[in-house]
C-alpha positions, 0 to 999 in steps of 0.5 A, spaced: 453 445 476 461 445 478 464 441 484 465 446 490 471 443 492 475 445 485 481 449 488 482 455 484 488 459 484 486 464 488 484 459 494 490 455 493 493 462 493 490 462 500 490 455 502 498 457 501 498 463 507 493 459 511 489 453 511 484 456 516 483 462 511 482 457 506 476 453 510 473 460 511 474 461 504 470 455 502 466 454 508 464 462 511 466 467 507 462 471 511 467 472 517 471 476 512 471 484 513 469 489 509 474 489 503 473 497 504 475 502 499 483 501 498 483 495 498 478 494 492 482 501 489 487 495 488 483 490 485 480 495 481 488 497 478 489 490 478 485 490 472 486 496 468 494 494 469 492 487 466 488 490 460 493 494 458 498 488 459 494 485 453 494 490 448 501 487 448 499 481 444 494 484 438 491 479 436 489 475 442 483 471 444 479 475 450 475 469 453 470 473 457 467 469 461 465 470 467 467 466 474 461 464 475 461 461 467 467 456 469 464 451 464 464 455 458 470 458 458 473 452 459 469 450 452 472 456 449 479 456 451 479 448 448 475 451 441 480 457 441 486 452 442 484 448 437 483 453 432 491 453 432 491 460 430 490 465 436 497 469 438 495 469 445 490 468 449 487 472 455 484 469 462 484 462 457 480 458 463 484 450 464 482 444 469 486 439 472 484 433 477 480 439 480 485 445 480 482 450 477 485 456 474 485 462 469 491 465 466 492 473 464 496 471 458 498 465 454 504 467 448 504 462 443 512 462 443 516 463 434 519 455 436 513 453 438 510 451 445 506 456 449 509 462 455 505 462 461 505 469 464 502 472 470 500 480 471 502 484 476 500 491 478 507 491 482 513 494 480 518 488 483 518 481 483 515 476 489 516 470 493 508 469 492 508 471 484 512 465 483 508 461 488 502 464 483 505 461 476 508 455 479 501 453 481 498 455 474 504 450 471 502 445 475 495 445 472 497 447 465 502 442 463 496 438 467 491 438 460 497 437 456 499 444 454 506 445 452 508 450 456 516 452 455 516 459 458 514 462 464 514 469 466 511 474 471 509 482 468 509 487 472 510 494 471 517 497 470 520 503 475 524 506 471 519 507 465 519 514 464 512 517 461 514 522 454 507 525 455 506 522 448 504 515 447 505 509 453 510 505 450 508 497 453 514 495 451 518 499 456 512 500 461 511 492 463 517 488 464 517 480 464 522 477 470 522 468 467 520 465 473 521 457 469 527 455 472 524 456 480 516 454 478 519 447 476 523 446 482 516 448 486 512 443 482 512 437 486 510 441 492 505 444 489 501 439 487 502 435 494 500 442 497 494 442 493 492 434 494 492 436 502 488 443 500 483 439 497 482 434 502 481 439 507 475 442 504 471 437 506 473 436 514 467 438 518 471 443 522 476 448 522 483 447 523 486 450 529 491 455 527 493 461 531 493 468 529 500 471 528 505 474 523 503 469 517 495 473 518 499 479 514 504 476 510 504 475 503 497 478 504 492 482 510 488 476 511 480 478 511 479 473 518 484 476 522 479 481 525 474 474 526 480 471 528 482 474 533 476 477 537 479 473 543 485 474 543 489 479 549 494 483 548 499 485 552 498 494 555 505 495 552 507 489 547 514 489 545 512 491 538 511 499 541 519 498 542 521 502 536 526 499 531 526 493 535 532 488 530 528 481 529 535 477 532 532 482 539 525 480 538 527 473 538 530 473 545 525 476 548 520 470 544 525 465 547 524 469 554 517 468 553 517 477 554 511 480 551 510 486 556 515 491 556 515 492 563 518 485 564 524 487 560 530 486 564 534 492 566 540 489 563 537 487 557 540 491 550 536 497 548 538 503 543 537 509 547 530 510 544 528 503 547 531 505 554 527 511 554 521 507 552 522 502 557 522 507 563 516 511 560 513 505 560 514 503 567 513 510 570 506 511 566 509 518 564 512 522 559 519 524 559 522 529 555 530 527 555 532 533 549 531 541 550 525 542 546 526 549 546 532 550 543 530 546 537 524 551 537 529 556 537 530 555 530 523 557 527 523 562 525 516 568 524 511 567 520 511 560 521 507 557 516 504 549 516 504 546 509 502 538 508 501 535 501 496 530 499 499 525 494 496 520 488 500 515 485 497 512 478 500 506 476 501 507 469 503 513 468 499 519 466 504 526 465 510 527 462 516 526 466 513 520 470 514 513 472 509 508 475 507 510 482 510 516 482 506 520 487 503 526 485 500 531 489 493 535 488 492 539 494 495 541 499 494 546 506 498 551 508 496 555 515 500 561 516 501 564 524 503 571 525 507 575 531 499 577 534 496 569 533 492 571 527 492 564 523 491 564 517 489 558 512 489 557 504 488 551 500 488 548 494 485 543 490 486 540 483 479 539 481 481 536 474 483 530 470 490 535 467 496 535 470 496 538 477 503 539 478 504 546 475 497 549 478 499 546 485 507 551 484 504 556 482 498 556 488 504 554 493 509 560 491 503 564 492 501 561 499 508 560 503 510 568 501 518 568 501 519 569 509 519 564 515 518 558 517 514 551 514 513 547 519 512 540 516 511 532 519 516 528 516 520 529 510 514 528 505 514 534 504 521 535 502 521 530 497 514 533 493 518 539 492 523 535 489 519 532 485 516 538 483 522 542 482 523 537 476 517 537 473 517 545 473 524 546 472 522 554 470 520 554 477 525 550 480 530 555 484 523 557 488 521 551 489 528 550 492 527 556 497 521 553 499 525 546 501 531 551 505 526 554 510 522 546 511 522 545 519 521 538 521 515 538 527 516 530 527 524 530 528 523 534 535 518 530 537 521 523 536 528 527 539 526 530 545 520 526 547 516 520 548 509 519 553 508 511 554 500 513 549 505 513 544 505 507 544 511 506 539 509 511 534 511 518 532 506 519 527 501 525 528 495 521 528 499 517 535 502 523 538 496 529 537 491 526 542 496 525 547 500 532 546 493 535 544 488 531 548 480 532 544 484 533 537 483 528 532 481 525 526 475 521 528 470 525 526 473 526 518 469 522 512 477 522 510 482 521 515 487 517 512 492 518 506 491 513 503 484 513 502 485 521 500 488 519 494 483 514 492 477 518 493 481 523 489 482 519 484 475 516 484 472 523 484 475 525 477 472 519 473 465 520 476 460 524 472 455 526 478 458 533 480 454 534 487 459 527 489 465 529 486 463 536 490 462 533 497 469 528 496 473 534 495 470 539 500 472 531 505 479 531 502 480 539 503 478 537 510 482 533 512 489 536 509 485 542 513 486 538 519 493 536 518 496 543 518 492 545 524 494 539 527 501 542 527 499 549 529 496 546 535 502 541 536 506 546 536 503 550 542 503 544 545 511 543 545 512 550 547 510 548 554 515 543 555 
């Protein structure tokens, strides 16, 4: 039976973010919120990327013991190292003075010694990754392992898949962090000892909620810790694009509520409008809406895409995390107020882009404006033009017809119940009372992407069809929301 006060790498990172989070990890895991599908998808992505990274080191030894079999993992690691013939080890286990880590990859260097490699499924190096490696370096060197290099391995965003075979040497990028990690070794050691002492504390440390609850990761205990927090009715976070210097001035003056901001405090034009509407508790139309809407030409269409972004590129010409559309919805409004709806969801595991393009060109015709909410649809169309170059001119013609309703709302109207956000989910219930997304099984783009990828993998046809129905319903709601939103804007 292992000592439960052992400080693992994950616990160390938790403690570096917040000592209360670490205390809960040790004493009260049941207080954590359900991680949800999106977080689980992130974890699954990490495993997938980690497995692929190991293939760069043929002949490497995988220490397959689970996190419940640490003693066995430590013994297996020692045995493989003593044999001295493995070019690399994956998930090797090391423990030193109560500090424990499982290392993604240790690579035997040709000149002697080892390279420590932490694999991350992102495309950029972050400070928390360096801290992560520094902890591992401290443990490995403590055990006597001759670690001469340390690196973080990420996906390389510029890599373009040729559609044939992944080039693992180009897909991944190594970031040398040895010098940074060595500079952190003393502080890591001190912090680790402090965290170990925290395990025996009978009471949780007194830590208030704040920005640290979300940096570098969302804390699973935030909901519990903030259960008694009292928030201002209209906090200063509702001021759009509030710069950190201005926020610091307000914080220093003890101002948390928009109503309490002095009239002479420097604000942008939009921030002044938000300030005024909160004081008056009524909407403000600050630009002629009808003039902006006059640009819209009939027949009016409304377009929304849903996309997924595979970390490991699957289709020719794509890079890690490129957004690939798999579903669109189009509502069409004719002059006699007749509204028609069509959509297309790609139900197979091949490249959806040629099918999306063919169906979209038919769905939107060649006349009239195409309303969107944000510029994202234009971005997707631009990527489709590159993916299906033989239809690039037709796609460009569609892009030329786009009309952004988000721009109209942000530049013309504000209501206190927007709460500082111009997203369609914030604006819609205010301008179109009774309409929202709460009745849907899938209600945001991130979960739509996760559910789509899960549906493609499942062997349960009924479950897949059910998911596809939910995805279609969500995308349809997005375009119907724009129909109703435009109707509401015309009344101002």
